[in-house]
N, C-alpha and C positions, 0 to 999 in steps of 0.2 A: 504494500500500500504506500503510495507516495504522500509526502507531506504537503498539506495545503498551505501555500504561501500567496499572499495577496499584496499588491503594491498600490498605493494611493498617492498621486502626485498633484501638487498645486503650482508647478512651474518653478518653484524654488527648492523645495525639499520633497522627498518621497518617503512616506511611511511604509515600512515593510511589516506585515503581520504574519507570524508563523503560528497557525492555529494549535498545533500540537504542543507548543511550549506554553501556551496561555494557562495561567493558574487562577484566573478570574479574581485577582486581588481587588479590582475596582479602582485602582489609582488613576487610570486614564479617564474613567467616567466621572469620578469625583473631581478630578483636576480640570477637565475640559469637556464637560458633557455635551456641549454644542457640536463638538467634533466627533467624540466617541460616544455614540448612542446605540446600545445593544438592541434597542427596539426597532431601529431603522435598518433599511437595506439599501445600499451597503451600510454597515454599521459605522464605518469611518468616512467622514465627509470633510476633507481637508480644506474645502472652500469656506468653512464656517469659523476659521480661526487664523490668526497670523502665524507665519512660519516660526517666529520666536516662541509663541505660546505652545505650538505643537511640539517643537524640539524639547522644550522644558518639560512638558508632560510625558513625552515618550521616554525621556531619560529617567523617569521615576518608575518605569516598569520593572518590577523585581525579577521577573522570569526570563526577560530577554525576548519575549514574544513580539514586542514592538521595538523596532529599531528605525534609525533614520539613515537614509542615503542622501547626502547633500550633493548639489551640483558642483 
C-alpha cells in the first residue's frame, strides 16, 4: 500500500501532508483553523492564510505529517 501524500501550494510555499504520519494532535486546526479545516474538502486551503502564518503553524506539527517546501 502506498503512502498518501498531498501537496497544497499558494504560489509561495507548498504544504506537504503525509496522511500516514498524522497523529491528529490538532495543533494545525487550533493554530490556523481557517487553513486547516478537517470538515472541509480538501481539508487544507492555503489561500485562507498568509505564507508566514502557514509556515509557523506547520512547524508546530509534532508528527512531521505536515511539512513545508518553500520556493
